[in-house]
N, C-alpha and C positions, 0 to 999 in steps of 0.2 A: 472568718472575718480574718486576712492575713496580719502578722505579727505587727509587720510596719504600720499596716494603720492603724491597729491598738495603740501603741507607740505613740503614736502623731497626734493622737484623741490625750493621750496620758501627760503628755509635754504642756496641753497646755488646761489640764487639770482642771476639763467638764465632759465628763465621761457624754456618751452619744444617750441620749434617750432612744426609748423601745424603736419610735415611729424612724430613725435613724438608723439604728442597726438595721429594720427591715429592711431600708432603702436602700442602705452598700448591697447587701447580697442581691439584689436586681442587676441584671445587664442593663447597659443604656439602653442600647436597642429596643429594649423593650418597654420602654418607658412612654411609648406612644409621644413622645416630641415635635413640635411641629411650629414653624414659623407663622401659618396664621392664626390671625386673634390676638397675637402678641403686641408687647409694646414694640418688640423689633422691628415686626413686618412697618407699623406707622416709621420707625426709624429708618428702617431703609428706604421707604416712599421716601421720605426728606435727604434722603442720599442724592437718591434720581432725580430728586425736585432742584438738586444745587446742580447735581449734572447738567441737566435739563439748561438752566438759568447759565450755566456757564461756554454754551455751544458744543457738549460732548454727546456724542448720540450713543455710546455706547453705557448699556445698563448690566454690569455685573453680574452673574444672577448671584446667591447667598445662599450657603446650607448651612448644616447644625456641623459641629466638628470638636474636636476633643479641644481644638485651643483657634486663636485668630491666625488668619493667615491664609497666602494665594497659592493653594498647595500644585506641584510639577512644574511651575511656569505656565500655569493656564489664570485665565483672565475671570476668574470665580472667588467669591471668598469666602471663607470659612467663619463660622462665628461660634465661640465654645457652647456649648450645649446647655448647658446648667443656665444660660440667660435665658432660657427660653421656659424658664416653670422658677417659681418664686422662693418653693421650698428648696430644688436644689442649687437655686443663688446662695441661700441660707447657709445650707451644706458645704459649698464651696468658701464662704466665707470663714466656717469652723475651721476647715479643714488645713486651709492654706493660709488662714490670718491676715484675709484680705480677698477682696474683689478684684480682678487687673483691670475693670474698667466697668463699673456699676450704674451710674448714674446717667442719666441722656444724654447730656454734652458729652461725657466719658466715650460713650459709646460709638457715638456720630465722629468724635475726633478718630479716634479706630478704624470706625468705618473707612474716614477719607484717605485715610493709611494706605489702606487694604486697597480701597479703588485707585489709588496709585501705583501700587504693584500691579493693578488690572489694564491698567492704559499702559502700562509700559511692556506689559507681555501682550495686550491684542493687539499693537502695531509693533514688537517685535525694538523699539528702541536702544533696548540696551547693545545689539548686535552695531549698532552705529559708530563711527570714528566719531562724530560731536559729543554723542554721551558718554563716551569713556573717557575723552579728552577732560569732561566736566566734572565727572561725578567719579571717575576711575573704572578698570578692571572690571568687570563684570565678576570675572572666574576666580579672582580672588576670594583664596578659604574663609567660607563661612564659620564663627566660633562664637561661642556663647560670653567668655571673656573679654574686653576690647579694652585697649588702655584709650584713655577720652581727652582730651584738652578742653577742660572748662572754658565755659565764656570765650571760646572760637567763637570767630564772625564767620568762618568759611561754609558752616551751617546753619541751619534755621531750627528754631526751636517749635519743637509740637509736642510728642509723647517724649515724658520724663525719660530721666537716664541718657540726657544729649545721647539719644535712640538716633538721631540720623549719619554719627556720627560710626556707628558698629560696622556698616558695608556700604558700598556703591549701590547698591540694591535700595538699601535702605535708607539712602541719602537720598535720592529720589522720590521714594513712597511720601516722605516726610517734608522735602520739598512740595509737591505736589498736591500737599493735607493742606500747606499753609494758602498756597497760590486760590484753591477750592475754597476755604473757610470763606464765606461770608463776612463783609466787612472786617478782614485783615486785617486791609491798608497795607497787602506787601510792599507796594512801592515807596510808599512813605517810612514804611517802619523798617526795613532793610536796604534803605536807598544807600547807603554807606556801608554796605558791610559785603565783606569775600564772595558771599551766596548768591549778590543780587544777579550777578548772571545766571545763574540755575533756576532760579523763578521767572525769567525771561525766556529762559529755553521753556522752560515747561511752557508757559502763554506764546509761543512761536508753535511752539508741538501741535498746541492743540487747534493753533488756527490753524495748522496745516493739516491733522488727520482727525481732529473735532467728527466732524461729519461724514467721515471714512468709513466702508466697511471696515470692521475687525481684521487683522490677516489671521489673526490665532482666535480660534473661539474656544468655548466649554462644551459643546454643543456634542454628550455622548460621553459624558464625564461621571464618572461612576462616585456618588457621592458618602455611597454607602461605604464608610470608614470599615475596616476592621478592628481599630482600637473602639469604635461603639459595641463591640460584642461581647467585651469586657465587663463584667459586675464594677459597681463605682468602686467597691473595695480597694477590687486589684488594680481600675485605675491609678486609685491615689495612694494605693502603694508602690507603683511605677514612679512617681513623684517624688520618693523619699528625699530628703534633703541628702545630701553626701556626708560621710564622715571626714573630718579634718582633725587635724594634730599640731597642737600648737605647744611651744615648750613650756614649761612649768615655772622656769622662771617670769612670767606675764603676773603670777599670782600677787606682785610688787606692786604692780599696777592697781590691781583690784585693791588692794588693800588702802592703797593712796586715794583711792576714791570712794570707799566705802569705810570709810576711816570713823568709826565711831569715836568722841570725842571721852576721854574720863567723866566730865561730870554727867554723860546722857545713859545712867545707870539702869534708870528703869527701863523695863522691858516696854512698857504702855508707850513710850518716849521715841522707840524704835521699831523699822520693822526689819526682816530678811531680805537682803539684798538681791537675793533669788527673788524673794514674790516683788521686790521694787523693778525689779526687770520684768517680769510679767506683767504688772500693771502698764508699764509704757512698751510695751514691746512693739506693738503694731506704729506706735509714734517713732521709735525708733527705726524700724525697719524700714518704711516708709521714708522716714530723710537720709538715710544710708544708699539708698537705692536709687533717690532722685540724686544726689549727689554725686555719687561716688560710677554711678552705673554698670555697678557688678550684679549680676543676677541674682533673686531673692531667696532662689534658694542656698547659696553659699553662705549671704548676710544670716538666715536664718541658723545654719549651721554653727556659726560664730557663735550668733548668742546661745545659742544651746550649751554650748562648750562654756562658755563665761558664767551662764547661768550654773552650771554641774561645779563647776570651782569656787563660786561666791556659796557655793550650797556647803559644799566639803567643808570649805576654809570658815562658815559658820558666821560670814561676815552681815555687818548690819550697818543700818544708815539712819539717822537721825530722821523721825516725823517731818520736819522743817526743815528739812536740806534743802536750800533752792539749788545751789549749783551740781549736784549731783548728777542731775541729768543731762545736761551741758555734758561735765565731764565725760558721760560718759559715753554718750553719743561722739565725742571726738576721741575717744579711742578706739569704737569702735570704726568710725569712718577710716581713722589710721591703717591699723589692721585692715580695712580693704582696700585701699588704696594702693599699701604694700603689696597687695596680693595681684592687685592688674599690671605694678608698673614692675615687681621684682618675681613675679613668682610664687612667692609666698605669703602668708599672711604676717608674721614673726621673720625678721631675716636671723642669719651667725651673729650671735655674739661676739 
Protein backbone atom coordinates (compact mmCIF):
# COMPACT_ATOMS: atom_id res chain seq x y z
CA UNK A 1 0.00 0.00 0.00
CA UNK A 2 1.45 3.44 -0.92
CA UNK A 3 2.63 5.59 1.98
CA UNK A 4 0.15 8.34 1.24
CA UNK A 5 -2.77 5.93 1.60
CA UNK A 6 -1.48 4.73 4.96
CA UNK A 7 -1.06 8.35 6.08
CA UNK A 8 -4.63 9.12 5.05
CA UNK A 9 -5.90 6.41 7.37
CA UNK A 10 -3.57 7.45 10.20
CA UNK A 11 -4.81 11.02 10.01
CA UNK A 12 -8.30 9.71 10.68
CA UNK A 13 -6.97 7.62 13.56
CA UNK A 14 -8.88 4.61 12.22
CA UNK A 15 -6.60 1.85 10.83
CA UNK A 16 -8.05 -0.15 7.94
CA UNK A 17 -9.61 -3.49 8.65
CA UNK A 18 -8.19 -6.60 7.02
CA UNK A 19 -11.09 -6.54 4.60
CA UNK A 20 -10.34 -2.93 3.66
CA UNK A 21 -6.62 -3.64 3.28
CA UNK A 22 -7.38 -6.50 0.90
CA UNK A 23 -9.87 -4.33 -1.00
CA UNK A 24 -7.35 -1.50 -1.40
CA UNK A 25 -4.95 -3.80 -3.22
CA UNK A 26 -7.50 -4.70 -5.90
CA UNK A 27 -7.78 -2.88 -9.21
CA UNK A 28 -11.06 -1.10 -9.74
CA UNK A 29 -11.63 -2.83 -13.08
CA UNK A 30 -11.39 -6.22 -11.36
CA UNK A 31 -14.26 -5.55 -8.96
CA UNK A 32 -16.90 -6.49 -11.54
CA UNK A 33 -18.91 -3.35 -10.85
CA UNK A 34 -22.02 -2.57 -12.87
CA UNK A 35 -25.06 -0.35 -12.79
CA UNK A 36 -27.58 -3.12 -13.37
CA UNK A 37 -29.40 -4.22 -10.26
CA UNK A 38 -28.21 -1.28 -8.14
CA UNK A 39 -30.10 1.72 -6.83
CA UNK A 40 -28.12 3.77 -9.36
CA UNK A 41 -30.03 2.03 -12.13
CA UNK A 42 -33.31 3.06 -10.51
CA UNK A 43 -32.15 6.67 -10.07
CA UNK A 44 -31.02 6.86 -13.68
CA UNK A 45 -34.47 5.68 -14.74
CA UNK A 46 -35.95 8.46 -12.60
CA UNK A 47 -33.72 10.96 -14.40
CA UNK A 48 -34.87 9.61 -17.77
CA UNK A 49 -38.46 9.93 -16.59
CA UNK A 50 -37.89 13.57 -15.67
CA UNK A 51 -36.33 14.23 -19.07
CA UNK A 52 -39.29 12.64 -20.83
CA UNK A 53 -41.78 14.62 -18.74
CA UNK A 54 -39.88 17.80 -19.62
CA UNK A 55 -40.16 17.08 -23.34
CA UNK A 56 -36.55 16.03 -23.88
CA UNK A 57 -35.75 13.15 -26.21
CA UNK A 58 -32.12 12.84 -25.15
CA UNK A 59 -31.25 9.92 -22.86
CA UNK A 60 -27.56 10.37 -22.05
CA UNK A 61 -25.88 7.01 -21.39
CA UNK A 62 -24.44 6.54 -17.90
CA UNK A 63 -21.30 4.58 -17.04
CA UNK A 64 -19.02 4.06 -14.02
CA UNK A 65 -16.01 6.36 -13.80
CA UNK A 66 -13.71 7.65 -11.05
CA UNK A 67 -15.74 10.86 -10.66
CA UNK A 68 -18.85 12.73 -11.73
CA UNK A 69 -18.66 14.28 -15.20
CA UNK A 70 -19.39 14.38 -18.90
CA UNK A 71 -15.98 13.63 -20.44
CA UNK A 72 -14.54 15.31 -23.53
CA UNK A 73 -17.64 17.37 -24.25
CA UNK A 74 -19.65 14.20 -24.90
CA UNK A 75 -23.33 13.71 -23.95
CA UNK A 76 -22.54 10.80 -21.64
CA UNK A 77 -22.53 10.80 -17.85
CA UNK A 78 -19.79 9.34 -15.66
CA UNK A 79 -20.83 8.31 -12.15
CA UNK A 80 -18.31 7.50 -9.38
CA UNK A 81 -17.68 3.76 -9.24
CA UNK A 82 -17.96 3.57 -5.45
CA UNK A 83 -21.70 4.34 -5.63
CA UNK A 84 -22.27 0.95 -7.26
CA UNK A 85 -21.22 -1.01 -4.16
CA UNK A 86 -22.01 -0.38 -0.51
CA UNK A 87 -18.59 -1.51 0.73
CA UNK A 88 -16.86 0.84 -1.68
CA UNK A 89 -19.14 3.68 -0.60
CA UNK A 90 -18.13 3.08 3.02
CA UNK A 91 -14.46 2.98 1.98
CA UNK A 92 -14.89 6.28 0.14
CA UNK A 93 -16.46 7.71 3.27
CA UNK A 94 -13.45 6.64 5.35
CA UNK A 95 -10.79 7.72 2.88
CA UNK A 96 -12.30 11.04 1.85
CA UNK A 97 -14.16 11.95 5.05
CA UNK A 98 -17.51 11.94 3.40
CA UNK A 99 -19.23 10.94 0.17
CA UNK A 100 -19.84 13.72 -2.34
CA UNK A 101 -23.35 12.49 -3.09
CA UNK A 102 -24.75 9.56 -1.15
CA UNK A 103 -28.50 9.86 -0.59
CA UNK A 104 -30.93 9.24 -3.44
CA UNK A 105 -31.85 12.93 -3.62
CA UNK A 106 -28.20 14.02 -3.64
CA UNK A 107 -27.39 11.60 -6.45
CA UNK A 108 -30.38 12.84 -8.44
CA UNK A 109 -29.19 16.43 -8.02
CA UNK A 110 -25.84 15.45 -9.54
CA UNK A 111 -27.52 13.45 -12.31
CA UNK A 112 -29.65 16.47 -13.25
CA UNK A 113 -26.54 18.64 -13.29
CA UNK A 114 -24.68 16.21 -15.55
CA UNK A 115 -27.76 15.92 -17.76
CA UNK A 116 -27.44 19.67 -18.24
CA UNK A 117 -23.91 19.21 -19.54
CA UNK A 118 -25.09 16.39 -21.78
CA UNK A 119 -27.91 18.49 -23.25
CA UNK A 120 -25.49 21.36 -23.83
CA UNK A 121 -22.99 19.12 -25.63
CA UNK A 122 -25.57 17.10 -27.58
CA UNK A 123 -26.91 20.21 -29.32
CA UNK A 124 -23.68 22.27 -29.11
CA UNK A 125 -25.47 25.17 -27.48
CA UNK A 126 -22.17 26.41 -26.06
CA UNK A 127 -21.06 27.33 -29.58
CA UNK A 128 -23.87 29.86 -30.10
CA UNK A 129 -23.72 33.61 -29.55
CA UNK A 130 -26.90 33.59 -27.45
CA UNK A 131 -25.33 31.06 -25.05
CA UNK A 132 -22.14 33.13 -24.76
CA UNK A 133 -24.12 36.29 -24.09
CA UNK A 134 -25.92 34.76 -21.12
CA UNK A 135 -23.38 32.38 -19.62
CA UNK A 136 -20.03 33.72 -20.76
CA UNK A 137 -17.21 32.33 -22.93
CA UNK A 138 -17.05 28.55 -22.94
CA UNK A 139 -13.31 28.85 -23.58
CA UNK A 140 -12.70 30.47 -20.19
CA UNK A 141 -9.94 28.58 -18.31
CA UNK A 142 -11.34 25.93 -15.98
CA UNK A 143 -9.84 26.15 -12.51
CA UNK A 144 -10.52 24.34 -9.24
CA UNK A 145 -10.32 27.50 -7.15
CA UNK A 146 -12.70 30.26 -8.17
CA UNK A 147 -13.59 33.59 -6.60
CA UNK A 148 -17.25 33.45 -5.76
CA UNK A 149 -19.79 36.13 -5.00
CA UNK A 150 -21.86 34.80 -2.12
CA UNK A 151 -25.59 35.38 -2.42
CA UNK A 152 -25.31 36.68 -6.00
CA UNK A 153 -28.68 36.60 -7.74
CA UNK A 154 -27.01 36.20 -11.13
CA UNK A 155 -26.67 32.46 -10.57
CA UNK A 156 -29.06 29.71 -9.52
CA UNK A 157 -28.38 27.67 -6.40
CA UNK A 158 -28.33 23.92 -6.80
CA UNK A 159 -25.12 22.13 -5.81
CA UNK A 160 -23.23 23.36 -2.76
CA UNK A 161 -20.28 25.73 -2.96
CA UNK A 162 -22.10 28.19 -5.26
CA UNK A 163 -21.05 25.84 -8.04
CA UNK A 164 -22.77 27.75 -10.84
CA UNK A 165 -20.10 30.45 -10.44
CA UNK A 166 -17.23 28.08 -11.21
CA UNK A 167 -17.39 28.28 -15.03
CA UNK A 168 -19.94 29.19 -17.75
CA UNK A 169 -20.36 25.49 -18.54
CA UNK A 170 -21.20 24.79 -14.89
CA UNK A 171 -23.51 27.79 -14.83
CA UNK A 172 -25.55 26.29 -17.66
CA UNK A 173 -25.58 22.81 -16.09
CA UNK A 174 -26.76 24.21 -12.76
CA UNK A 175 -29.42 26.33 -14.48
CA UNK A 176 -30.63 23.29 -16.43
CA UNK A 177 -30.74 21.21 -13.23
CA UNK A 178 -32.93 23.78 -11.46
CA UNK A 179 -35.17 24.02 -14.52
CA UNK A 180 -35.49 20.21 -14.71
CA UNK A 181 -36.12 19.55 -11.01
CA UNK A 182 -39.77 18.61 -10.47
CA UNK A 183 -41.70 21.16 -8.43
CA UNK A 184 -38.77 23.61 -8.45
CA UNK A 185 -41.25 26.38 -9.29
CA UNK A 186 -38.38 28.26 -10.93
CA UNK A 187 -40.58 30.90 -12.53
CA UNK A 188 -41.75 32.06 -9.13
CA UNK A 189 -38.61 31.33 -7.10
CA UNK A 190 -36.26 33.18 -9.46
CA UNK A 191 -38.55 35.75 -11.10
CA UNK A 192 -36.74 38.76 -9.62
CA UNK A 193 -33.23 37.32 -9.96
CA UNK A 194 -30.61 38.27 -12.52
CA UNK A 195 -30.32 34.61 -13.54
CA UNK A 196 -33.98 34.44 -14.60
CA UNK A 197 -33.16 35.02 -18.32
CA UNK A 198 -30.85 31.97 -18.15
CA UNK A 199 -33.73 29.81 -16.98
CA UNK A 200 -35.92 31.19 -19.75
CA UNK A 201 -33.13 30.38 -22.22
CA UNK A 202 -33.10 26.74 -21.05
CA UNK A 203 -36.87 26.59 -21.35
CA UNK A 204 -36.77 27.93 -24.91
CA UNK A 205 -33.82 25.70 -25.86
CA UNK A 206 -35.77 22.64 -24.78
CA UNK A 207 -38.76 23.77 -26.83
CA UNK A 208 -36.45 24.11 -29.84
CA UNK A 209 -34.22 21.06 -29.47
CA UNK A 210 -36.03 18.80 -27.01
CA UNK A 211 -37.45 16.45 -29.66
CA UNK A 212 -34.64 16.88 -32.19
CA UNK A 213 -31.98 14.26 -32.80
CA UNK A 214 -28.70 15.16 -31.05
CA UNK A 215 -25.99 16.73 -33.18
CA UNK A 216 -23.37 14.95 -31.08
CA UNK A 217 -23.82 11.47 -29.64
CA UNK A 218 -21.75 9.21 -27.42
CA UNK A 219 -22.00 6.30 -29.84
CA UNK A 220 -18.76 4.35 -29.77
CA UNK A 221 -17.35 6.26 -26.81
CA UNK A 222 -14.90 4.10 -24.86
CA UNK A 223 -16.08 4.05 -21.27
CA UNK A 224 -13.23 1.82 -20.06
CA UNK A 225 -11.02 4.51 -18.56
CA UNK A 226 -7.35 4.01 -17.76
CA UNK A 227 -7.89 5.16 -14.17
CA UNK A 228 -10.01 2.06 -13.52
CA UNK A 229 -6.94 -0.14 -13.99
CA UNK A 230 -5.32 1.33 -10.90
CA UNK A 231 -5.63 -0.28 -7.51
CA UNK A 232 -7.89 1.40 -5.00
CA UNK A 233 -4.77 2.23 -2.97
CA UNK A 234 -3.25 4.03 -5.96
CA UNK A 235 -6.55 5.75 -6.68
CA UNK A 236 -6.79 7.22 -3.20
CA UNK A 237 -3.09 7.92 -3.14
CA UNK A 238 -3.53 10.13 -6.23
CA UNK A 239 -6.14 12.12 -4.31
CA UNK A 240 -3.75 12.99 -1.49
CA UNK A 241 -4.44 16.44 -0.11
CA UNK A 242 -1.91 19.16 -1.03
CA UNK A 243 0.77 20.30 1.40
CA UNK A 244 0.39 23.90 2.53
CA UNK A 245 2.48 26.38 4.44
CA UNK A 246 0.93 28.69 7.02
CA UNK A 247 3.08 31.15 9.00
CA UNK A 248 3.69 30.14 12.63
CA UNK A 249 2.32 33.45 13.92
CA UNK A 250 -1.14 31.96 13.39
CA UNK A 251 -0.44 30.00 16.56
CA UNK A 252 -1.63 33.00 18.55
CA UNK A 253 -5.07 32.68 16.97
CA UNK A 254 -5.20 29.02 17.94
CA UNK A 255 -4.26 29.93 21.50
CA UNK A 256 -7.08 32.48 21.56
CA UNK A 257 -9.61 29.87 20.48
CA UNK A 258 -8.37 26.92 22.50
CA UNK A 259 -7.67 28.88 25.67
CA UNK A 260 -8.28 26.63 28.64
CA UNK A 261 -9.17 28.88 31.62
CA UNK A 262 -6.88 28.70 34.62
CA UNK A 263 -9.77 27.39 36.71
CA UNK A 264 -10.03 24.30 34.49
CA UNK A 265 -7.07 22.44 35.89
CA UNK A 266 -8.43 18.92 35.72
CA UNK A 267 -7.62 17.00 32.58
CA UNK A 268 -11.01 15.31 32.96
CA UNK A 269 -12.66 18.67 32.33
CA UNK A 270 -10.83 19.27 29.06
CA UNK A 271 -9.91 17.55 25.80
CA UNK A 272 -6.99 18.09 23.45
CA UNK A 273 -7.69 20.67 20.76
CA UNK A 274 -6.45 18.18 18.17
CA UNK A 275 -9.06 15.67 19.35
CA UNK A 276 -11.68 18.42 19.28
CA UNK A 277 -10.87 19.09 15.61
CA UNK A 278 -11.04 15.36 14.84
CA UNK A 279 -14.46 15.11 16.48
CA UNK A 280 -15.95 17.99 14.48
CA UNK A 281 -13.86 17.57 11.32
CA UNK A 282 -16.64 16.56 8.95
CA UNK A 283 -19.00 19.28 10.13
CA UNK A 284 -16.26 21.87 9.73
CA UNK A 285 -15.28 20.59 6.29
CA UNK A 286 -18.85 20.54 5.03
CA UNK A 287 -19.72 23.99 6.35
CA UNK A 288 -16.59 25.70 5.06
CA UNK A 289 -16.82 24.02 1.64
CA UNK A 290 -20.47 25.04 1.29
CA UNK A 291 -19.97 28.70 2.17
CA UNK A 292 -16.58 29.35 0.53
CA UNK A 293 -16.62 27.14 -2.55
CA UNK A 294 -12.99 26.14 -1.92
CA UNK A 295 -12.26 22.55 -2.89
CA UNK A 296 -12.38 19.89 -0.17
CA UNK A 297 -8.74 18.87 -0.57
CA UNK A 298 -7.49 22.37 0.25
CA UNK A 299 -9.78 22.63 3.28
CA UNK A 300 -8.62 19.25 4.55
CA UNK A 301 -5.03 20.43 4.18
CA UNK A 302 -5.80 23.48 6.33
CA UNK A 303 -7.47 21.34 8.98
CA UNK A 304 -4.52 18.95 9.01
CA UNK A 305 -2.09 21.84 9.49
CA UNK A 306 -4.12 23.43 12.29
CA UNK A 307 -4.58 20.07 14.00
CA UNK A 308 -0.83 19.44 13.99
CA UNK A 309 -0.11 22.93 15.36
CA UNK A 310 -2.62 22.37 18.17
CA UNK A 311 -0.99 19.06 18.94
CA UNK A 312 2.49 20.63 18.93
CA UNK A 313 1.34 23.44 21.23
CA UNK A 314 -0.50 20.97 23.47
CA UNK A 315 -3.63 23.11 23.37
CA UNK A 316 -6.73 21.97 25.20
CA UNK A 317 -10.30 23.12 25.44
CA UNK A 318 -12.93 22.76 28.19
CA UNK A 319 -15.46 20.02 27.53
CA UNK A 320 -18.42 22.35 27.98
CA UNK A 321 -17.08 25.24 25.90
CA UNK A 322 -19.91 26.00 23.44
CA UNK A 323 -18.33 28.84 21.45
CA UNK A 324 -15.14 27.01 20.47
CA UNK A 325 -16.57 25.31 17.38
CA UNK A 326 -18.07 28.54 16.09
CA UNK A 327 -14.80 30.42 16.55
CA UNK A 328 -12.77 27.68 14.90
CA UNK A 329 -15.10 27.48 11.89
CA UNK A 330 -14.80 31.27 11.51
CA UNK A 331 -11.00 30.98 11.56
CA UNK A 332 -10.94 28.23 8.91
CA UNK A 333 -13.48 30.10 6.76
CA UNK A 334 -11.38 33.27 6.94
CA UNK A 335 -8.25 31.39 5.87
CA UNK A 336 -10.10 29.82 2.95
CA UNK A 337 -11.60 33.11 1.80
CA UNK A 338 -8.10 34.63 1.91
CA UNK A 339 -6.94 31.81 -0.36
CA UNK A 340 -9.74 32.48 -2.83
CA UNK A 341 -9.41 36.26 -2.93
CA UNK A 342 -5.69 36.80 -2.26
CA UNK A 343 -4.11 33.58 -3.45
CA UNK A 344 -2.76 32.57 -0.04
CA UNK A 345 -4.27 31.42 3.24
CA UNK A 346 -2.48 34.03 5.36
CA UNK A 347 -1.31 37.35 3.94
CA UNK A 348 2.03 38.95 4.72
CA UNK A 349 2.24 40.75 8.03
